MDAnalysis code that builds the backbone (N, CA, C; Angstrom):
import MDAnalysis as mda
import numpy as np

u = mda.Universe.empty(345, n_residues=115, atom_resindex=np.repeat(np.arange(115), 3), trajectory=True)
u.add_TopologyAttr("name", ["N", "CA", "C"] * 115)
u.add_TopologyAttr("resid", np.arange(1, 116))
u.add_TopologyAttr("resname", ["UNK", "UNK", "UNK", "UNK", "UNK", "UNK", "UNK", "UNK", "UNK", "UNK", "UNK", "UNK", "UNK", "UNK", "UNK", "UNK", "UNK", "UNK", "UNK", "UNK", "UNK", "UNK", "UNK", "UNK", "UNK", "UNK", "UNK", "UNK", "UNK", "UNK", "UNK", "UNK", "UNK", "UNK", "UNK", "UNK", "UNK", "UNK", "UNK", "UNK", "UNK", "UNK", "UNK", "UNK", "UNK", "UNK", "UNK", "UNK", "UNK", "UNK", "UNK", "UNK", "UNK", "UNK", "UNK", "UNK", "UNK", "UNK", "UNK", "UNK", "UNK", "UNK", "UNK", "UNK", "UNK", "UNK", "UNK", "UNK", "UNK", "UNK", "UNK", "UNK", "UNK", "UNK", "UNK", "UNK", "UNK", "UNK", "UNK", "UNK", "UNK", "UNK", "UNK", "UNK", "UNK", "UNK", "UNK", "UNK", "UNK", "UNK", "UNK", "UNK", "UNK", "UNK", "UNK", "UNK", "UNK", "UNK", "UNK", "UNK", "UNK", "UNK", "UNK", "UNK", "UNK", "UNK", "UNK", "UNK", "UNK", "UNK", "UNK", "UNK", "UNK", "UNK", "UNK"])
u.atoms.positions = np.array([
    [-3.202, -26.181, 14.394],
    [-1.749, -25.511, 15.752],
    [-2.505, -25.482, 16.947],
    [-1.792, -25.752, 17.852],
    [-2.261, -26.066, 19.415],
    [-1.823, -25.067, 19.783],
    [-2.853, -24.347, 20.568],
    [-2.879, -22.810, 21.466],
    [-2.998, -22.912, 22.601],
    [-1.974, -22.195, 23.421],
    [-1.771, -22.211, 24.832],
    [-2.895, -21.193, 25.522],
    [-3.446, -21.917, 26.642],
    [-4.310, -21.003, 27.287],
    [-3.951, -20.011, 27.659],
    [-2.497, -19.671, 28.184],
    [-2.134, -18.552, 28.894],
    [-1.429, -17.551, 28.115],
    [-1.616, -17.287, 26.729],
    [-1.125, -16.530, 25.988],
    [-2.214, -16.265, 25.057],
    [-2.606, -14.681, 24.837],
    [-3.610, -14.566, 23.850],
    [-2.999, -15.176, 22.536],
    [-4.371, -15.976, 21.683],
    [-4.158, -16.192, 20.415],
    [-3.396, -15.514, 19.928],
    [-3.688, -13.994, 19.309],
    [-3.288, -13.239, 18.447],
    [-1.537, -13.362, 18.650],
    [-1.330, -13.144, 19.686],
    [0.127, -13.528, 20.408],
    [0.891, -14.194, 19.936],
    [0.266, -15.639, 20.046],
    [0.712, -16.983, 19.555],
    [1.008, -16.872, 18.276],
    [-0.298, -16.016, 17.554],
    [-0.070, -16.234, 15.821],
    [1.223, -15.103, 15.256],
    [1.579, -14.059, 16.544],
    [2.692, -13.412, 16.469],
    [3.925, -14.080, 16.348],
    [4.127, -15.232, 17.225],
    [5.226, -15.961, 17.592],
    [5.420, -16.744, 16.215],
    [4.246, -17.280, 15.940],
    [4.317, -18.177, 14.627],
    [5.113, -17.395, 13.282],
    [4.441, -16.219, 13.389],
    [4.677, -15.619, 12.172],
    [6.290, -14.851, 12.349],
    [6.664, -14.735, 13.359],
    [8.350, -14.592, 13.946],
    [9.297, -15.749, 13.606],
    [8.506, -17.105, 13.893],
    [9.444, -18.291, 13.591],
    [9.590, -18.676, 12.304],
    [8.637, -18.313, 11.394],
    [8.261, -18.513, 9.896],
    [9.435, -17.612, 9.332],
    [9.823, -16.395, 9.729],
    [10.805, -15.020, 9.010],
    [11.914, -15.630, 9.633],
    [12.163, -16.053, 10.847],
    [13.681, -16.598, 11.016],
    [14.139, -17.710, 10.649],
    [13.060, -18.485, 10.140],
    [13.356, -19.944, 9.717],
    [13.520, -20.036, 8.241],
    [13.542, -18.533, 7.322],
    [13.217, -18.308, 6.188],
    [12.195, -19.165, 5.283],
    [11.165, -19.312, 5.925],
    [9.850, -19.518, 5.605],
    [9.268, -18.665, 4.666],
    [9.419, -17.621, 5.214],
    [8.756, -16.390, 4.702],
    [9.869, -15.762, 4.637],
    [10.098, -15.075, 3.453],
    [11.482, -14.729, 2.829],
    [11.133, -12.817, 3.134],
    [12.410, -12.079, 2.954],
    [12.393, -10.389, 3.092],
    [11.657, -9.981, 1.890],
    [11.010, -9.211, 1.779],
    [9.975, -8.975, 0.959],
    [9.212, -9.548, -0.115],
    [8.998, -10.822, 0.577],
    [8.237, -11.974, -0.106],
    [6.734, -11.497, 0.824],
    [5.743, -12.145, -0.337],
    [4.269, -11.790, 0.727],
    [4.430, -13.083, 1.262],
    [3.308, -12.520, 2.539],
    [3.032, -13.814, 3.657],
    [1.635, -14.323, 3.051],
    [1.117, -15.134, 3.902],
    [-0.141, -15.887, 3.468],
    [-1.320, -14.661, 3.797],
    [-2.346, -14.370, 3.061],
    [-3.349, -13.361, 3.308],
    [-3.971, -14.030, 4.546],
    [-4.829, -12.724, 5.444],
    [-5.664, -13.089, 6.770],
    [-6.423, -14.217, 6.446],
    [-7.030, -14.197, 5.398],
    [-7.828, -15.308, 5.100],
    [-6.933, -16.892, 5.421],
    [-5.844, -16.872, 4.389],
    [-5.434, -17.948, 4.174],
    [-4.706, -18.651, 5.581],
    [-4.595, -17.369, 5.993],
    [-3.771, -17.984, 7.628],
    [-4.473, -18.497, 8.601],
    [-5.906, -17.695, 8.625],
    [-6.900, -17.899, 9.382],
    [-7.485, -19.403, 9.238],
    [-7.431, -19.694, 7.736],
    [-7.965, -21.077, 7.510],
    [-7.062, -22.121, 7.591],
    [-5.821, -21.916, 7.565],
    [-4.808, -22.653, 8.219],
    [-4.845, -23.002, 9.484],
    [-4.994, -21.798, 10.530],
    [-4.723, -22.110, 11.825],
    [-6.255, -22.211, 12.553],
    [-7.219, -22.322, 11.064],
    [-8.196, -22.429, 12.145],
    [-8.674, -21.501, 13.356],
    [-8.644, -20.064, 12.934],
    [-9.206, -19.323, 14.004],
    [-9.749, -18.242, 12.863],
    [-10.321, -17.277, 13.924],
    [-11.222, -16.294, 13.168],
    [-10.195, -15.022, 12.407],
    [-10.706, -14.576, 11.205],
    [-10.317, -13.507, 10.666],
    [-9.647, -12.367, 11.329],
    [-10.218, -12.072, 12.190],
    [-10.327, -10.947, 12.997],
    [-8.620, -11.004, 13.963],
    [-8.675, -12.461, 14.228],
    [-7.546, -12.553, 15.452],
    [-6.042, -12.334, 14.569],
    [-6.306, -12.887, 13.086],
    [-5.224, -13.079, 12.451],
    [-4.883, -11.425, 12.534],
    [-6.251, -10.393, 11.928],
    [-5.697, -9.246, 11.405],
    [-5.102, -8.681, 12.790],
    [-5.644, -9.154, 13.783],
    [-4.912, -8.211, 15.100],
    [-3.540, -8.724, 15.219],
    [-3.177, -10.029, 14.703],
    [-1.723, -10.307, 15.035],
    [-0.759, -9.360, 14.055],
    [-1.815, -9.301, 12.453],
    [-0.880, -8.449, 11.624],
    [-0.624, -7.195, 12.020],
    [-1.952, -6.652, 12.365],
    [-1.666, -5.126, 12.794],
    [-0.808, -4.858, 13.695],
    [-0.231, -5.851, 14.626],
    [0.867, -5.761, 15.889],
    [2.355, -6.095, 14.982],
    [2.498, -6.746, 14.121],
    [3.423, -7.335, 13.307],
    [4.058, -5.985, 12.489],
    [2.866, -5.135, 11.725],
    [3.042, -4.078, 10.945],
    [3.267, -2.755, 11.693],
    [2.561, -3.012, 13.321],
    [3.093, -1.591, 14.007],
    [4.711, -1.766, 14.366],
    [5.198, -2.950, 14.468],
    [6.387, -3.224, 15.056],
    [7.377, -3.313, 13.985],
    [6.861, -2.919, 12.306],
    [7.732, -2.716, 11.532],
    [8.196, -4.202, 10.831],
    [7.925, -5.452, 11.128],
    [8.078, -6.435, 10.613],
    [7.584, -7.113, 9.203],
    [6.486, -6.640, 9.575],
    [5.536, -6.900, 7.782],
    [5.115, -5.156, 7.176],
    [4.692, -5.114, 5.849],
    [4.258, -4.042, 5.570],
    [3.015, -4.344, 4.709],
    [2.065, -3.499, 4.087],
    [1.215, -4.108, 3.392],
    [1.276, -3.128, 2.041],
    [1.022, -3.613, 0.944],
    [1.049, -3.043, -0.200],
    [-0.553, -3.266, -0.595],
    [-1.094, -1.928, -1.049],
    [-2.501, -1.874, -1.190],
    [-2.975, -2.790, -2.281],
    [-3.853, -3.669, -1.747],
    [-4.546, -4.546, -2.906],
    [-3.605, -5.635, -2.989],
    [-2.358, -5.808, -2.581],
    [-1.442, -6.872, -2.689],
    [-1.585, -7.781, -1.835],
    [-1.536, -7.377, -0.597],
    [-1.572, -7.930, 0.978],
    [-0.196, -7.271, 1.352],
    [0.210, -8.494, 2.212],
    [1.143, -8.207, 3.483],
    [2.665, -9.056, 2.826],
    [3.837, -8.021, 3.350],
    [5.088, -8.484, 2.888],
    [5.902, -8.725, 4.084],
    [7.093, -9.339, 4.191],
    [8.202, -9.593, 5.258],
    [8.789, -8.126, 4.786],
    [9.283, -7.200, 5.559],
    [9.987, -5.999, 5.888],
    [11.115, -6.289, 5.454],
    [12.219, -5.707, 5.160],
    [13.671, -6.078, 5.218],
    [14.450, -5.871, 6.298],
    [13.874, -5.048, 7.228],
    [14.543, -5.011, 8.613],
    [13.698, -6.286, 9.514],
    [13.196, -7.187, 9.188],
    [12.141, -7.910, 9.800],
    [13.286, -8.716, 10.660],
    [14.125, -9.568, 10.314],
    [15.072, -10.491, 11.309],
    [15.612, -9.589, 12.274],
    [16.113, -8.607, 11.958],
    [16.596, -7.681, 13.150],
    [15.709, -7.423, 14.065],
    [14.690, -6.974, 13.961],
    [13.754, -6.106, 14.784],
    [13.127, -7.383, 15.448],
    [13.142, -8.982, 14.922],
    [12.575, -9.926, 15.525],
    [13.472, -10.239, 16.833],
    [14.899, -10.309, 16.125],
    [16.023, -10.884, 17.138],
    [15.946, -9.916, 18.426],
    [15.938, -8.580, 17.974],
    [16.310, -7.781, 19.014],
    [15.057, -7.619, 19.989],
    [14.002, -7.947, 19.375],
    [12.447, -8.399, 20.205],
    [12.610, -9.300, 21.205],
    [13.180, -10.945, 20.385],
    [13.083, -12.101, 21.313],
    [14.327, -11.687, 22.126],
    [15.633, -11.174, 22.075],
    [16.252, -10.989, 23.212],
    [16.080, -10.228, 24.244],
    [15.291, -9.345, 23.830],
    [14.914, -8.137, 24.817],
    [13.829, -9.171, 26.055],
    [13.051, -9.996, 25.343],
    [11.945, -10.881, 26.213],
    [12.861, -11.499, 26.768],
    [14.002, -12.424, 26.448],
    [14.661, -13.412, 27.235],
    [15.437, -12.610, 28.202],
    [15.668, -11.495, 28.079],
    [16.537, -10.984, 29.314],
    [15.405, -10.483, 30.369],
    [14.390, -9.654, 29.744],
    [12.994, -9.682, 30.770],
    [12.281, -10.743, 31.054],
    [11.888, -11.764, 30.561],
    [11.247, -12.913, 31.041],
    [11.999, -14.475, 31.721],
    [12.846, -14.823, 30.462],
    [12.958, -15.841, 30.785],
    [14.504, -16.095, 31.527],
    [15.326, -15.083, 31.379],
    [16.465, -15.107, 32.334],
    [16.389, -15.183, 33.854],
    [15.375, -14.084, 34.574],
    [15.209, -13.973, 35.558],
    [14.436, -15.240, 36.298],
    [13.707, -15.966, 35.355],
    [13.324, -16.966, 36.112],
    [13.958, -18.394, 36.004],
    [15.071, -18.361, 35.037],
    [16.397, -19.315, 34.858],
    [16.773, -18.921, 36.291],
    [17.438, -17.916, 36.462],
    [18.270, -17.377, 37.692],
    [17.391, -17.863, 39.040],
    [16.066, -17.794, 39.153],
    [15.474, -18.046, 40.215],
    [15.467, -19.550, 40.541],
    [15.057, -20.560, 39.452],
    [15.032, -21.948, 39.412],
    [16.609, -22.290, 39.710],
    [17.370, -21.973, 38.978],
    [18.978, -22.067, 39.376],
    [19.125, -22.136, 40.913],
    [18.885, -20.947, 41.470],
    [19.089, -20.815, 43.143],
    [18.324, -21.807, 43.836],
    [17.072, -21.832, 43.468],
    [15.926, -22.797, 44.117],
    [16.737, -24.254, 44.318],
    [17.360, -24.443, 43.343],
    [18.009, -25.911, 42.775],
    [19.686, -26.102, 43.187],
    [20.227, -24.572, 43.940],
    [21.605, -24.667, 44.013],
    [22.610, -25.033, 42.947],
    [21.991, -24.456, 41.766],
    [22.715, -25.062, 40.562],
    [23.703, -23.971, 40.601],
    [24.783, -23.982, 39.694],
    [25.904, -22.682, 39.211],
    [25.994, -22.822, 38.096],
    [26.312, -21.883, 37.284],
    [26.736, -21.651, 36.108],
    [27.494, -23.067, 35.312],
    [28.739, -23.227, 36.247],
    [29.587, -24.440, 36.054],
    [28.749, -25.774, 35.755],
    [27.795, -25.955, 37.081],
    [26.801, -26.846, 36.747],
    [26.091, -27.158, 35.323],
    [25.567, -26.217, 34.534],
    [24.715, -26.361, 33.897],
    [25.516, -26.083, 32.367],
    [26.622, -25.820, 32.488],
    [27.484, -25.245, 31.204],
    [27.759, -26.453, 30.327],
    [27.977, -27.704, 30.640],
    [27.883, -28.801, 29.884],
    [26.746, -29.056, 28.947],
    [25.220, -28.603, 29.469],
    [24.312, -28.912, 28.826],
    [24.183, -27.658, 27.887],
    [24.680, -26.904, 28.048],
    [24.439, -25.414, 26.692],
    [24.909, -25.860, 25.420],
    [26.168, -26.542, 25.501],
    [26.483, -26.831, 23.973],
    [25.622, -28.129, 23.129],
])
């Protein structure tokens, strides 16, 4: 995985986990790769993956079964969509609006490109 220098690696791993859950690569109540497995796959330190998993667990996206690993929580998909939508309205939309204003674009100008 190619990491972006502008965002902490563990946050990018959280994003990757979100994507795998939303795209059904990881299923509800299904086991996710272990910290070691994911750190080897992504070629990052175990502690970095652990930090990402701790954040996901704090958000209620994954849960642990002692001695068995981490699993996707039943409400994970809804929580991820809620978080992504909030992020869109907080970060993406204001930036898009500013760019549209700078370029003198209206909603009708971009509507044909949204389908």
